[in-house]
Each structure stands twice: as C-alpha cells, then as structure tokens.
VMD Tcl script that draws the C-alpha trace (Angstrom):
set ca {
  {3.39 11.38 -8.56}
  {4.67 13.89 -5.96}
  {7.64 16.02 -4.32}
  {9.02 14.79 -0.87}
  {11.28 16.47 1.10}
  {13.29 14.77 3.90}
  {14.90 16.97 6.49}
  {17.51 15.36 9.00}
  {16.98 16.81 12.37}
  {19.98 14.98 14.03}
  {21.58 11.36 13.57}
  {18.31 9.87 14.86}
  {15.57 12.07 13.85}
  {14.35 12.66 9.98}
  {11.28 14.89 9.18}
  {9.81 13.87 5.64}
  {7.00 16.00 4.26}
  {5.18 15.91 0.69}
  {2.23 16.69 -1.68}
  {1.37 13.95 -4.28}
  {-1.40 13.55 -7.05}
  {-3.41 10.38 -6.01}
  {-3.35 7.17 -4.48}
  {-2.83 3.80 -6.12}
  {-2.61 5.29 -9.91}
  {-0.88 6.59 -12.86}
  {-3.28 9.06 -14.04}
  {-4.86 11.53 -11.03}
  {-8.62 11.18 -10.78}
  {-9.60 14.86 -9.57}
  {-7.37 18.09 -9.11}
  {-6.78 17.43 -5.50}
  {-3.69 16.59 -3.18}
  {-2.81 14.52 -0.86}
  {-0.35 15.97 1.82}
  {2.13 13.51 3.56}
  {3.61 13.59 6.76}
  {6.43 11.36 8.51}
  {8.76 10.76 10.77}
  {11.95 8.08 10.73}
  {13.51 7.30 14.02}
  {16.68 5.16 14.59}
  {17.08 5.27 18.18}
  {19.57 2.71 18.28}
  {21.92 1.44 15.28}
  {19.91 -1.91 14.43}
  {16.43 -0.28 14.89}
  {14.52 2.06 12.25}
  {10.62 2.93 12.88}
  {9.00 5.16 10.33}
  {5.34 6.63 10.94}
  {3.86 8.69 8.16}
  {-0.02 9.62 7.40}
  {-1.23 10.59 4.11}
  {-3.99 12.93 3.75}
  {-6.38 14.41 1.45}
  {-9.55 14.45 -0.73}
  {-9.87 11.55 -3.06}
  {-12.59 9.84 -5.35}
  {-14.38 7.18 -3.40}
  {-13.66 3.60 -5.14}
  {-16.48 2.27 -6.64}
  {-18.92 4.79 -6.54}
  {-20.97 5.90 -9.59}
  {-19.43 8.57 -11.98}
  {-19.63 11.84 -10.88}
  {-20.16 11.06 -7.19}
  {-18.64 13.78 -4.68}
  {-14.74 13.17 -3.53}
  {-14.18 12.33 0.32}
  {-11.26 12.86 2.32}
  {-8.54 10.08 2.76}
  {-6.70 8.91 5.36}
  {-3.21 6.61 5.65}
  {-1.80 5.90 8.80}
  {1.63 3.30 8.57}
  {4.05 2.47 10.88}
  {7.18 0.25 9.49}
  {9.77 -0.73 11.92}
  {12.94 -2.84 11.36}
  {15.76 -4.69 13.69}
  {19.42 -5.99 12.67}
  {19.51 -9.01 15.46}
  {22.89 -9.51 13.55}
  {24.71 -8.60 10.73}
  {22.76 -11.26 8.12}
  {19.54 -10.91 9.73}
  {16.84 -8.93 10.12}
  {13.41 -8.69 10.85}
  {10.53 -6.33 10.48}
  {7.28 -5.51 10.93}
  {4.55 -3.01 9.59}
  {0.98 -1.92 10.20}
  {-1.66 0.14 8.47}
  {-5.03 1.82 8.50}
  {-6.87 3.54 5.85}
  {-10.12 5.34 5.81}
  {-12.52 7.05 3.45}
  {-15.10 9.74 3.78}
  {-18.17 8.50 1.88}
  {-20.33 11.64 1.24}
  {-24.30 10.57 0.80}
  {-27.41 12.58 0.39}
  {-28.55 15.64 2.51}
  {-25.09 15.84 3.27}
  {-24.72 12.65 5.66}
  {-21.28 10.97 5.94}
  {-20.61 7.53 6.42}
  {-16.92 5.66 6.35}
  {-14.92 2.64 4.35}
  {-11.71 1.49 5.93}
  {-9.53 -1.40 5.27}
  {-5.83 -2.26 7.96}
  {-3.48 -4.74 7.26}
  {-0.34 -6.24 9.27}
  {2.85 -7.88 8.22}
  {6.04 -9.18 9.26}
  {8.92 -10.27 7.91}
  {12.34 -12.01 8.12}
  {15.43 -11.25 5.51}
  {18.89 -12.97 5.58}
  {21.81 -12.36 3.78}
  {23.16 -16.19 3.21}
  {26.21 -14.84 1.53}
  {27.41 -11.40 0.14}
  {25.31 -11.46 -2.94}
  {22.34 -13.50 -2.16}
  {19.24 -12.63 0.48}
  {16.27 -14.63 1.17}
  {12.85 -13.10 2.91}
  {10.26 -14.67 3.79}
  {6.63 -11.75 4.59}
  {3.59 -13.03 5.71}
  {0.28 -10.63 6.10}
  {-2.65 -10.13 6.91}
  {-5.56 -7.61 5.26}
  {-8.99 -6.96 6.58}
  {-10.70 -5.26 3.56}
  {-14.45 -5.35 5.75}
  {-16.01 -2.63 3.98}
  {-14.92 -3.37 0.84}
  {-13.03 -0.72 -0.10}
  {-10.12 -1.70 -1.44}
  {-11.05 -4.63 -3.42}
  {-14.83 -3.99 -3.84}
  {-16.08 -7.25 -1.78}
  {-16.91 -6.17 1.86}
  {-16.56 -8.51 4.80}
  {-13.11 -10.08 3.13}
  {-10.58 -11.04 4.89}
  {-6.88 -11.73 2.99}
  {-3.86 -13.90 4.19}
  {-0.53 -14.03 2.39}
  {3.10 -15.74 2.63}
  {5.60 -14.66 -0.03}
  {9.12 -16.40 -0.44}
  {11.90 -14.10 -2.12}
  {15.16 -14.86 -3.28}
  {17.12 -12.11 -4.25}
  {20.77 -12.24 -6.25}
  {22.74 -8.88 -5.67}
  {24.50 -8.78 -8.96}
  {26.12 -5.59 -8.78}
  {25.90 -2.48 -6.10}
  {23.05 -0.76 -8.83}
  {21.09 -4.13 -10.06}
  {19.41 -6.79 -8.24}
  {17.52 -10.00 -9.79}
  {14.56 -11.57 -7.97}
  {12.33 -14.62 -8.18}
  {9.33 -14.69 -5.90}
  {6.60 -17.26 -4.62}
  {3.30 -16.15 -3.35}
  {0.35 -17.68 -1.66}
  {-2.95 -15.82 -1.14}
  {-6.13 -16.76 0.58}
  {-9.00 -15.26 1.07}
  {-12.89 -15.51 2.96}
  {-14.22 -15.17 -0.03}
  {-14.27 -15.97 -3.98}
  {-12.03 -13.11 -4.89}
  {-9.61 -14.74 -7.13}
  {-9.95 -15.73 -11.17}
  {-8.29 -18.31 -12.94}
  {-7.47 -18.51 -16.53}
  {-10.86 -20.59 -17.49}
  {-12.96 -17.46 -15.06}
  {-13.46 -19.50 -12.22}
  {-13.41 -18.12 -9.01}
  {-11.34 -19.13 -5.78}
  {-10.52 -18.70 -2.25}
  {-6.91 -19.13 -2.99}
  {-3.94 -18.01 -5.63}
  {-0.80 -19.00 -6.05}
  {1.41 -16.88 -8.14}
  {5.51 -16.78 -9.34}
  {7.30 -13.50 -10.09}
  {10.49 -12.35 -11.51}
  {11.78 -9.07 -10.77}
  {14.70 -6.83 -12.07}
  {15.76 -3.68 -10.05}
  {17.71 -0.86 -11.04}
  {19.22 1.80 -8.89}
  {20.40 5.13 -10.13}
}
mol new
graphics top color blue
foreach p $ca { graphics top sphere $p radius 0.5 }
foreach p [lrange $ca 0 end-1] q [lrange $ca 1 end] { graphics top cylinder $p $q radius 0.2 }
display resetview
C-alpha cells in the first residue's frame, strides 16, 4: 500500500513519485517507508519505456527475529513495442539489493536479479494470447531462501476480453530451478513445477 503521483511533463515524458509501506507484504513489517521514483518515456508511438527505482529500509528476509533492518533498493526497466497493431513484444530487467547489518557495524549485501521477454498477440477483438519467458538468479538466497539457485520459467496465457471492464484468463506455467525448490502434494521436493491458473480481472 502507498501513494503514487504521476505528472505528464509532455506527450512523451511522464514522471512518477510515490511513498510505500513495504515490499511483497500485506502488513508492513516496520515503520520505515519506501520512496519510489520513475519515468515513463514514449519517444515514438509504438514504443514505451518505464524506468523505476524503489529505496527504503526494510526487514531482512529470513533474518532472526529482532535483527536490525537494512536499506533495500530495486531498479526496474520495462519496455514494450507494438510491431503491428495486434502484435506487441516486451522486455523487463530487474535488480534488487539488500543491506544486511552485522556485528560491529559491518554490513554485507544480498542481491537477486532477473530478466523477462514476452510476446502478445490479439487473435481477434476479444481474444489475446501471451507467451512469456523469464530468468531469475537468487544467488544469495535473498528472495526464496536457498542460495546459488537460478530459476527459469515459461508461461502461456489465453485471455478473453468479455467487456471493457472484465477480462478472463487461463494460464499454464512451467518452472525449473537448479536446486530442488518445489514441494508436491506428497511433500517431495523437485527442480520442476507445472501449474495452471484461472484469473478474473475487473477494472474500475
């Protein structure tokens, strides 16, 4: 949760600023706030680029209770390009770092980074297909808790635009990890996971 403001400087540049309570959580884990700054560029009609950065003091993931908070920074770039009217391609890069306070005033850093590519195609006015591939390196175990683990995933999505305000989706996803990270219904761990999801999106 938080507050965000966007200022359209021109037809091609918009500035973004905000203040947020926390990261990846419904309840804030501390009283510190995270600042958000960004810019959206539309240099030519089919191309949109958004650059954003988040910075604030947050609880260190998987730390012992009562451990000191550390500064966290997230840098993200998202770009999309419409090749022809029904066909759009996109890319994203992400880099996140967390300061981990130690004994005697020492500080270490934990990092993760990722990259993604996607293709979206409107087969007909109400039917869209999306293919997404992603690579994620959680080398310090900062995000998922197991260090030296890399992830790759491919997602295929079919979307039905029932109206201007409602969209229904069916999604299939395949995840692969370099270490056994996924637990099945019997409690066994695996390096792979396949999932199917149904989604309903209402816009208001």
